[in-house]
C-alpha positions in Angstrom: -47.4 102.1 -50.2 -50.1 102.5 -52.8 -50.5 100.1 -55.8 -48.4 102.2 -58.2 -45.5 102.4 -55.7 -45.6 98.7 -55.0 -45.5 97.9 -58.7 -42.6 100.3 -59.3 -40.7 98.9 -56.3 -41.2 95.3 -57.5 -40.2 96.3 -61.0 -37.0 97.9 -59.7 -36.1 94.9 -57.5 -36.7 92.4 -60.4 -34.8 94.6 -62.9 -31.8 94.7 -60.6 -31.9 91.0 -59.7 -29.2 88.6 -60.8 -29.9 85.7 -63.1 -30.2 83.2 -60.2 -32.4 85.5 -58.2 -34.6 86.3 -61.2 -35.2 82.5 -61.7 -36.1 82.1 -58.1 -38.5 85.1 -58.1 -40.1 83.8 -61.3 -40.7 80.4 -59.6 -42.1 82.0 -56.5 -44.5 84.2 -58.6 -45.6 81.3 -60.7 -46.2 79.2 -57.6 -48.3 81.9 -56.1 -50.3 82.7 -59.2 -51.0 79.0 -59.9 -51.9 78.1 -56.3 -55.5 77.2 -55.5 -55.1 77.2 -51.8 -58.3 77.5 -49.8 -59.0 77.1 -46.1 -60.8 73.8 -46.9 -57.4 72.3 -47.8 -56.7 72.1 -44.1 -59.5 69.5 -43.9 -57.5 67.2 -46.2 -54.5 67.0 -43.9 -53.6 63.6 -42.5 -53.5 63.1 -38.7 -49.6 62.9 -39.0 -49.5 66.2 -40.8 -51.8 67.8 -38.2 -49.6 66.4 -35.4 -46.4 67.8 -37.1 -48.0 71.2 -37.4 -49.2 71.2 -33.8 -45.7 70.1 -32.6 -44.1 72.9 -34.5 -46.5 75.5 -33.1 -45.8 74.1 -29.6 -42.1 74.4 -30.1 -42.5 78.0 -31.4 -44.6 78.9 -28.4 -42.0 77.4 -26.1 -39.4 79.7 -27.6 -37.5 76.9 -29.4 -37.7 78.6 -32.8 -35.2 80.9 -34.5 -35.8 84.4 -35.7 -36.8 84.7 -39.3 -33.9 87.2 -39.9 -31.4 84.5 -38.7 -32.9 81.9 -41.0 -33.0 84.3 -44.0 -29.3 85.2 -43.3 -28.3 81.6 -43.2 -30.2 80.6 -46.3 -28.9 83.7 -48.3 -25.3 82.7 -47.4 -25.9 79.0 -48.2 -27.4 79.8 -51.6 -25.3 82.9 -52.5 -28.3 85.2 -52.6 -27.5 88.9 -52.3 -29.9 91.7 -51.4 
């Protein structure tokens, strides 16, 4: 997709979103635009945070995770979000 197609697709999705979805999209976009994440932030993690991340990665590598599609489906059902 080129830039114009992406903008049009996003506009259509936002235009057709329900009130609740629109508020969620707005929050996500604001969070993204206001973030100042940089790689250096990883240097500020505590040892406990690093250990938790490493544990999660090890679990994923061991096949203990769930597919994203399954998680998305469960969360959409829980929060009443429609496609």
